[in-house]
C-alpha positions in Angstrom: 13.5 4.0 -8.2 14.8 7.4 -7.5 18.7 8.2 -7.0 19.8 11.4 -5.4 23.4 12.0 -4.5 24.9 13.5 -1.3 22.1 15.1 0.3 20.9 14.9 3.7 17.9 12.7 4.6 15.9 16.0 5.8 16.1 17.3 2.1 15.0 13.8 0.9 12.0 13.8 3.1 10.9 17.3 2.0 11.0 16.3 -1.8 9.0 13.1 -1.0 6.2 14.2 1.1 6.2 18.0 1.8 3.9 20.1 -0.8 5.5 23.2 -2.3 4.5 26.4 -0.7 3.3 27.9 -3.9 0.7 24.8 -4.2 -0.9 26.0 -0.8 -3.8 28.5 -1.0 -6.5 29.8 1.5 -9.2 28.0 -0.6 -7.8 24.4 -0.1 -9.4 22.4 2.5 -7.0 21.9 5.4 -4.7 18.8 5.3 -5.3 16.1 8.1 -2.2 16.2 10.2 0.2 13.7 8.6 1.8 10.7 10.2 5.0 11.0 12.2 7.8 10.9 9.6 11.6 10.4 9.5 12.6 13.6 10.6 9.8 14.0 13.3 11.5 11.0 15.0 15.3 11.7 14.3 14.5 15.0 16.1 13.2 13.4 19.0 15.8 10.9 19.8 18.1 11.0 22.9 20.8 8.7 23.5 21.7 7.7 27.1 24.9 6.7 28.6 26.0 3.2 27.6 25.8 -0.4 29.5 28.9 -2.1 28.8 29.8 -5.7 29.3 33.4 -6.8 28.0 33.8 -5.4 24.4 30.0 -4.7 23.9 28.4 -1.4 24.8 24.6 -0.6 24.2 23.3 3.0 24.4 19.5 3.0 25.0 17.7 5.7 22.9 14.4 7.3 24.1 12.0 9.6 22.6 9.1 12.0 23.7 7.0 11.1 20.7 3.8 9.2 21.6 3.0 6.6 18.6 0.4 3.8 18.7 1.9 0.9 17.2 -0.6 -2.0 18.4 -2.0 -2.5 15.0 1.5 -4.0 13.5 1.7 -7.7 13.7 5.4 -9.3 14.1 6.7 -12.4 12.5 6.8 -14.2 15.8 3.1 -13.4 16.8 1.6 -13.9 13.3 3.3 -17.4 12.9 2.3 -18.7 16.5 -1.4 -17.5 15.7 -1.4 -19.4 12.2 -2.2 -15.8 10.5 1.1 -15.9 8.5 2.2 -18.8 6.4 5.4 -19.1 4.6 6.3 -21.7 2.0 8.7 -22.8 -0.6 7.9 -21.1 -3.9 7.0 -24.4 -5.7 4.7 -25.5 -2.6 2.1 -23.0 -3.0 -1.1 -24.7 -2.2 -4.7 -23.7 -2.8 -5.1 -22.8 0.9 -2.6 -20.0 0.3 -4.2 -18.5 -2.6 -7.2 -16.2 -2.0 -9.1 -15.1 -5.2 -9.9 -11.3 -4.8 -13.6 -10.4 -4.7 -15.1 -8.5 -7.4 -18.5 -6.9 -8.1 -18.0 -6.5 -11.8 -20.7 -8.5 -14.0 -20.1 -10.5 -15.7 -17.6 -11.6 -13.2 -13.9 -11.7 -14.1 -12.0 -14.7 -12.9 -8.5 -14.3 -12.1 -5.9 -17.0 -13.3 -3.8 -18.5 -10.4 -0.5 -17.3 -10.4 2.1 -19.9 -11.9 5.3 -19.9 -9.9 8.2 -22.2 -10.7 9.9 -24.7 -8.3 11.7 -23.8 -4.9 14.2 -21.2 -5.0 17.1 -20.5 -2.6 16.5 -16.8 -2.4 12.6 -16.7 -2.6 9.7 -17.8 -0.7 6.0 -17.1 -0.7 4.4 -15.5 2.2 0.4 -14.6 3.0 -0.8 -12.6 5.7 -4.2 -13.7 6.6 -4.6 -11.2 9.7 -6.3 -8.0 9.5 -3.2 -6.2 10.8 -0.1 -5.3 8.7 2.8 -7.6 9.0 6.2 -5.9 9.9 9.3 -8.2 8.9 12.9 -7.3 9.6 15.9 -8.1 7.7 17.7 -11.0 9.3 14.7 -12.6 11.3 15.1 -16.4 10.9 12.5 -18.8 9.7 13.3 -22.6 9.9 11.8 -25.4 7.7 11.3 -26.2 4.0 14.3 -27.2 2.1 16.7 -25.1 4.1 16.6 -22.3 6.9 16.4 -18.6 5.7 16.5 -15.1 6.9 14.4 -12.2 5.8 16.4 -10.4 3.1 15.0 -7.0 3.6 12.7 -4.8 5.9 9.0 -4.9 4.5 5.6 -4.3 5.6 2.8 -6.9 4.3 -0.8 -5.4 4.2 -3.5 -7.2 6.0 -5.3 -9.9 4.4 -2.7 -10.1 1.5 -2.6 -12.7 -1.4 0.7 -14.7 -1.4 3.6 -12.5 -2.3 7.0 -13.5 -3.0 9.5 -12.9 -0.2 13.1 -12.2 -0.5 15.3 -14.4 1.6 18.8 -15.8 2.0 19.8 -19.1 3.0 21.4 -19.6 6.4 22.0 -23.5 5.7 24.4 -24.2 3.4 24.7 -27.8 3.7 20.8 -29.0 3.1 18.5 -28.7 0.1 16.1 -31.6 1.0 12.3 -31.6 2.4 12.1 -30.5 5.9 9.0 -29.6 8.0 6.2 -28.6 5.8 6.2 -24.8 5.8 8.2 -22.6 7.9 8.2 -21.4 11.5 9.6 -18.2 13.2 13.1 -19.4 14.7 12.5 -16.7 17.5 15.9 -15.1 16.5 17.4 -12.4 14.2 21.0 -13.0 12.8 23.7 -11.0 14.2 24.6 -7.7 12.4 27.5 -9.2 10.4 25.1 -11.5 8.6 22.4 -8.6 8.6 24.9 -6.4 6.8 25.7 -9.0 4.0 22.0 -9.4 3.2 21.1 -5.9 3.2 24.3 -3.9 2.2 26.1 -6.6 -0.1 23.2 -8.4 -1.0 25.3 -11.5 -1.3 24.4 -15.1 -0.4 28.1 -16.1 -0.5 28.8 -13.4 2.0 25.8 -14.8 4.2 27.2 -18.2 4.1 30.7 -16.9 4.9 29.2 -15.3 8.2 27.5 -18.1 9.2 30.7 -20.1 8.8 32.8 -17.8 10.7 30.2 -17.7 13.8 30.2 -21.6 13.8 34.1 -21.4 13.9 34.1 -18.6 16.5 31.6 -20.5 18.8 33.2 -23.9 18.3 29.6 -25.0 17.3 29.6 -27.5 14.3 26.3 -28.2 12.5 26.3 -31.1 9.8 24.4 -29.0 7.6 26.0 -25.7 8.5 23.0 -24.2 9.9 22.8 -21.0 11.6 19.6 -22.4 13.6 22.0 -25.3 14.7 24.7 -22.7 15.9 22.7 -20.3 17.8 21.0 -23.0 19.8 24.1 -25.0 20.4 25.2 -25.4 24.2 28.1 -22.9 23.5 25.8 -20.1 22.0 23.4 -20.6 24.9 26.0 -20.3 27.7 27.3 -17.1 26.0 23.8 -15.7 25.7 22.7 -16.7 29.1 25.6 -15.2 30.8 26.0 -11.9 29.1 22.4 -11.1 27.7 20.8 -11.8 30.9 23.3 -9.5 32.8 22.8 -6.6 30.3 19.0 -7.0 30.4 18.8 -6.5 34.2 21.1 -3.5 34.2 19.4 -2.1 31.2 15.8 -2.1 32.9 17.2 -0.8 36.0 18.9 2.2 34.1 15.8 2.9 31.9 13.5 3.0 35.1 15.8 5.3 36.8 16.4 7.8 33.8 12.9 7.7 31.9 10.5 5.9 34.4 8.0 3.8 32.5 8.1 5.3 29.2 10.9 2.9 28.1 13.3 3.2 25.3 12.6 3.1 21.4 15.9 1.6 20.2 19.6 1.1 21.0 22.9 2.1 19.5 25.7 -0.6 19.6 29.4 -0.3 20.0 32.0 -3.2 19.9 35.7 -2.9 20.7 35.1 0.8 20.9 33.6 1.3 17.7 30.2 2.4 16.6 28.9 -0.2 14.4 25.0 -0.6 14.5 21.6 0.7 15.7 18.0 -0.5 15.5 15.3 2.3 16.5 11.3 1.9 16.3 8.6 4.3 16.6 7.4 3.3 20.1 8.9 1.6 23.2 6.1 -1.2 22.9 7.2 -2.2 19.5 10.9 -2.1 20.6 10.2 -4.4 23.3 8.8 -7.2 21.2 12.1 -7.4 19.4 14.4 -6.4 22.0 15.2 -10.0 23.4 16.3 -11.3 19.9 18.1 -8.3 19.0 20.1 -8.1 22.2 21.2 -11.8 21.7 22.3 -11.0 18.0 24.6 -8.2 19.4 25.8 -10.4 22.1 26.8 -13.0 19.4 28.4 -10.4 17.2 30.7 -9.2 19.9 31.8 -12.5 21.0 33.0 -13.0 17.3 35.3 -10.2 17.6 38.7 -9.9 19.4 38.2 -9.1 22.9 39.9 -5.7 23.0 38.2 -4.0 25.8 38.4 -0.4 24.6 36.8 2.6 26.0 33.2 3.2 25.0 32.6 5.9 22.7 31.2 9.2 24.3 27.3 9.4 24.4 27.8 12.4 22.1 29.5 10.4 19.5 26.8 7.7 19.6 24.2 10.4 18.8 26.5 11.9 16.0 26.8 8.2 14.6 23.0 7.8 14.7 22.1 11.0 13.1 24.7 11.5 10.3 22.8 10.9 7.2 24.8 12.2 4.0 25.1 9.9 1.2 23.5 8.4 -2.1 19.8 8.1 -1.6 17.6 5.3 -3.2 14.0 4.7 -2.3 11.6 1.8 -3.1 8.2 2.0 -2.7 5.4 -0.5 -2.6 2.1 1.3 -2.7 -0.1 0.8 0.0 2.3 -1.2 1.8 5.9 0.5 2.5 8.6 2.9 1.5 12.2 1.8 2.2 14.8 4.5 2.1 18.4 3.5 2.0 21.5 5.8 2.1 24.9 4.8 1.4 27.9 6.3 2.4 31.5 5.3 2.4 31.4 4.5 6.3 27.9 3.7 6.8 24.4 2.4 5.6 21.0 3.5 6.6 17.8 1.7 5.8 14.7 3.6 6.9 11.2 1.6 6.6 7.9 3.6 6.7 4.7 1.9 6.6 1.9 3.4 4.0 -1.3 1.9 4.2 -3.6 3.8 6.3 -1.1 6.3 6.6 -1.4 7.2 3.0 1.6 8.7 1.3 3.0 10.5 4.3 3.9 7.0 6.0 4.9 6.3 9.5 8.5 5.2 10.2 8.6 1.8 11.9 12.4 0.7 11.8 15.5 3.0 11.3 18.7 0.7 11.0 22.0 2.1 10.6 25.1 0.1 10.2 28.8 0.7 9.8 30.5 -0.5 6.7 33.6 -2.5 6.9 
């Protein structure tokens, strides 16, 4: 892990992927054009005027870059097709383990990985598809001994062997066998819970946030399950009224301002404070996440006081999105992903790049910025 202090993201990007000028010579073969990286996208973003409902303001973000993201598989799609399997760590079955093929002779037989029993903060996942799987922090999976959320943004390579998956529990009152394996709940936790998972990395903080949501919505659950809360009549009523209204205006404004190209993400303000952003490399990929992201923002706003302050200016929203000075840490899984985190006093940034066929240059697939309390 590499740690740098108080330098902008552009400098980090140059250190990570740009060859030194002195290394470039006329005799060296021309490099292929690299995939679009973090700064390419950041320089292309444009923030539109907000759509406001009550204390919630959502600013569409558009880009003039054209990126084909059809190769990426989402959690909802992968689980629905049976190409992604998730299980408790102690329930890893033979069907989930695929021995790597080898051409060596005599053949070398791999030992089956040995995993202990079930763990609150770790599941096992296998991607059986021929596409890289994109997982976002906060995506909800239900089943097993208790419902969980994905703990961090990751990319899982195609045709993977079972890998450990970092998770947080969002069902404090159960630790008993439920449905075998896990299904995608079609939801993503609201920002307060995602912040506890990504920034604080606190299981207690996640539980406290779930409890606060239950209280705010007056939606009790016998096992303190976040899935019960978001599926409660109270939550559904809130989501149907606010989210549907925002979706209609959102689509109308986008058609009027950017035609059919669509948005690649949003910046979010609550009670006049800029608090969150989720940005993707293409409008097509963003559309797959937009319905559940919007509902998470609505739930977040509903849990705050209804102080209907004026929405920040579009210029302020762009400034919030692009500010990037802070302490930088980088985690890389070769052939899979590089995750860059920037921690400042007032905010945290998580930038996920897919590697794999993009080699070391990477492709930015999710840019998440959040305010810090």
